[in-house]
N, C-alpha and C positions, 0 to 999 in steps of 0.2 A: 479620883479620876485616873484613868489609864493613859500613860504617856507613850510607852514603847514596850515592845517585847524584845527581850534579849535572849539569844540562844547560846548554848554552850558551844564552843569552838574547839576543834581538834588542833593539834600542832600543825598539821597540814594546812588547815584553814588559815592559821596565823602566818605560816610561811608564804602562802599564796598572796595574802593581803600585803605582806611586806615587799614581796617581789613586784607586785603591781604598783605599789607606792614608789618604789625605786625607779621603775620604768617611767612612771608619770613624771617624776622629778627630772629625768633625763630629757624627756620631750619638752617639758616646761622650760628647761634651761636653754633649749635651742630656739625658743620663740623670741621674736624681736620684742623690744620694749613696747612698741605700739600694739602688737598682738596680745601681750600680757595685760596691757591697760584695758583692752577691749573686754577681756574676761573679767577683770576685777571691777570695771565699771558695770558690767552686766550683773555681776553678783550683788553689787551695792544697790542697783536699781531693784532687783528681786527682793532683797531684804527690805528696802524702803516700801515697796508695794505691799508687803506682808507684815508690817509692823504690828498690827493688832493681833494677828495670830502668834507671832513670836513673843509678844508680851504675855499673852495667855499661857503659852507653853512654859515660858520662863517662870511665871508665877506658880504654876503647878509644880514645876521641877524643884524650885527653891522653897516653896511654901511661904511666899511673901505676897504682900499686896501689890497692886499694879504700879504704884508711884515710882519706885526705883527702876524697874525694867522699862517703863514707859518714858520716863524723863531722862534716864541716864544710860542704862546698859545697852538697850537695843539701838538708840540713836548713836551711841559711841561706836558700836560695831559697824553701823552704816558709814559713819564718818571715817573710820579707819580704812575701810575698803576704798572709799573715794580718795583718801589721802595717798594710799599706796598705789592706786591706779595712776594718779598724777605723777608720782615719782617714777613709775615704770615707763611712762612715756619719755622720760629723759635718758633712759639707757640707750647707749649707742649714738646719742646726739649731743647732749649737753655735758656729758661726763667723759671728757676726752681722756683717752688712755685707759678707760675702764675695761677690765677683764673679769669674767666670772670666776669666783673662787669657790672651790668645792663642788 
């Protein structure tokens, strides 16, 4: 089964991707905890809605049967995004004196 097509990238492509990532980090850093939580909760919900597809892709990618991705890997990814969304909500409210580092 075909999962993805990967193209060769030039140094310029890599530099552009790194610069884009750095810019995204700066804008993410400026978001309130509430806004970060909205994005993370949204991502968790999208993952949860597409569990079957993610399990299939993970099985093809790793060459394993559905048990581990269905029962452990994909649900763990969903739980992690919900977990960190919950923590993001606490930024600037329950973590007194918190300052972003880096």
